C-alpha positions as CSV (number, residue, x, y, z in Angstrom):
1,M,275.6,85.9,162.3
2,I,277.6,82.7,162.4
3,T,279.9,82.2,159.5
4,L,280.4,78.6,158.6
5,P,283.8,77.4,157.2
6,T,284.1,76.9,153.5
7,H,284.5,73.1,152.6
8,V,286.5,72.7,149.4
9,M,287.5,69.5,147.5
10,V,290.6,69.6,145.3
11,V,290.4,67.0,142.4
12,D,293.5,66.5,140.5
13,D,295.4,63.5,139.5
14,E,298.9,65.2,139.8
15,S,299.5,64.3,143.4
16,A,302.2,66.9,144.0
17,F,300.0,69.7,142.7
18,N,296.9,68.4,144.6
19,E,298.9,68.2,147.9
20,M,300.5,71.6,147.5
21,L,297.0,73.2,146.7
22,V,295.4,71.4,149.7
23,L,298.0,72.8,152.0
24,S,297.7,76.2,150.6
25,L,294.0,76.3,151.1
26,K,294.3,74.9,154.6
27,E,296.6,77.8,155.4
28,M,293.7,80.1,154.4
29,K,291.6,78.4,157.0
30,L,289.5,76.4,154.6
31,E,288.3,72.9,155.3
32,V,289.8,70.9,152.5
33,T,289.4,67.3,151.1
34,A,291.6,65.8,148.4
35,A,290.5,63.5,145.6
36,F,292.8,62.2,142.9
37,D,290.2,61.2,140.3
38,G,286.6,61.7,139.4
39,Y,285.4,58.4,140.9
40,Q,287.1,59.3,144.3
41,C,285.5,62.8,144.1
42,L,282.0,61.5,143.7
43,E,282.5,58.8,146.5
44,K,283.8,61.5,148.9
45,L,281.0,64.0,148.0
46,A,278.4,61.4,149.0
47,G,279.8,61.3,152.5
48,T,281.1,64.8,153.1
49,H,279.6,68.2,153.1
50,I,281.5,70.2,150.3
51,N,280.6,73.7,149.1
52,V,283.1,74.1,146.3
53,V,285.0,71.6,144.1
54,I,288.2,72.7,142.4
55,L,288.3,70.2,139.5
56,D,291.0,69.5,136.8
57,I,289.7,68.9,133.4
58,K,292.4,66.5,132.2
59,M,292.5,63.3,134.3
60,P,292.7,59.7,133.2
61,G,289.6,57.6,133.5
62,M,286.6,59.9,134.3
63,D,287.8,63.3,133.1
64,G,286.8,66.6,134.6
65,I,283.8,67.2,132.2
66,E,282.3,63.7,133.0
67,T,282.9,64.3,136.7
68,L,281.2,67.8,136.4
69,K,278.2,66.3,134.8
70,E,277.9,63.7,137.7
71,I,278.4,66.4,140.4
72,K,275.7,68.5,138.9
73,K,273.3,65.6,138.6
74,R,273.9,64.2,142.1
75,F,274.9,67.4,144.1
76,P,273.4,70.4,142.2
77,L,274.2,72.9,144.8
78,V,278.0,72.2,144.8
79,E,279.9,74.9,142.9
80,V,282.7,73.7,140.6
81,I,285.8,75.7,139.5
82,L,287.5,74.0,136.6
83,L,291.3,74.0,136.2
84,T,292.5,73.8,132.6
85,G,295.6,74.1,130.5
86,H,295.9,76.7,127.7
87,G,295.0,74.0,125.1
88,S,291.7,73.2,126.8
89,M,289.8,76.4,126.5
90,D,287.0,74.8,124.5
91,T,286.6,72.2,127.1
92,A,286.4,74.9,129.9
93,I,283.7,76.7,127.9
94,E,281.8,73.4,127.6
95,G,282.2,73.0,131.4
96,L,280.7,76.5,131.9
97,R,277.7,75.4,129.8
98,L,277.3,72.4,131.8
99,G,277.0,74.3,135.1
100,A,280.6,75.0,136.3
101,F,280.8,78.2,138.3
102,D,284.0,79.3,136.7
103,Y,287.4,78.2,135.4
104,L,291.1,79.0,135.8
105,L,294.1,78.3,133.5
106,K,296.9,76.4,135.1
107,P,299.1,77.4,136.6
108,A,296.5,79.4,138.5
109,D,297.3,82.6,140.5
110,F,296.4,81.7,144.1
111,D,294.9,85.0,144.9
112,V,292.5,84.7,141.8
113,L,291.7,81.2,142.9
114,M,290.9,82.4,146.5
115,E,288.6,85.1,145.0
116,K,286.7,82.5,142.8
117,V,286.4,80.1,145.8
118,G,284.9,83.0,147.8
119,N,282.5,83.9,145.0
120,A,281.5,80.3,144.5
121,R,280.8,79.9,148.3
122,R,278.6,83.0,148.2
123,R,276.6,81.6,145.3
124,Y,276.3,78.3,147.1
125,D,274.9,80.1,150.2
126,E,272.5,82.2,148.1
127,Q,271.1,79.1,146.4
128,E,270.7,77.3,149.7
129,A,269.0,80.3,151.2
130,R,266.5,80.5,148.2
131,I,265.8,76.8,148.7
132,R,265.1,77.3,152.4
133,K,262.9,80.3,151.8
134,A,260.9,78.3,149.2
135,E,260.5,75.3,151.6
136,A,259.3,77.7,154.4
137,Q,256.8,79.3,152.0
138,K,255.6,75.8,151.0
139,L,255.0,74.9,154.7
140,K,253.0,78.1,155.2
141,V,250.9,77.3,152.2
142,D,250.5,73.7,153.2
143,S,249.4,74.7,156.8
144,R,246.8,77.1,155.4
145,K,245.4,74.3,153.3
146,G,245.1,72.1,156.3
147,G,247.8,69.8,155.1
148,I,250.2,70.5,157.9
149,N,249.6,72.2,161.3
150,P,252.8,72.8,163.1
151,L,250.9,73.6,166.2
152,K,249.1,70.2,166.4
153,P,251.0,67.3,168.0
């Protein structure tokens, strides 16, 4: 079986933290894209295949919760891991209710983050596989009804 690389986007307005995390993730052989605010995140998601977004909650302009809502509306399969400070636990819980995969407190332990990224990627793959299976089943049903015949030109 071919294993596809995991594509991660790091979204954090603190450029030093963002760049350090991007480099660390690349060292782990992940494909990584950086965004420095919610608007840039959504713009890049529209043009790049991403499996997992690591998203800071506290950002100026469009905050992490607003960004999460838009990600889930436009790119429902993309899994989101929220990064939050100790004072933002209520916001992290709200994010989980809105569809975030998980959250981490800053400063996050890198090994725990990698474990969560791996779990999020597995969930992404499982969702995608269920969709492919449902689409294949629909094609079978449609072909039996005479709607689609894959054998006819």
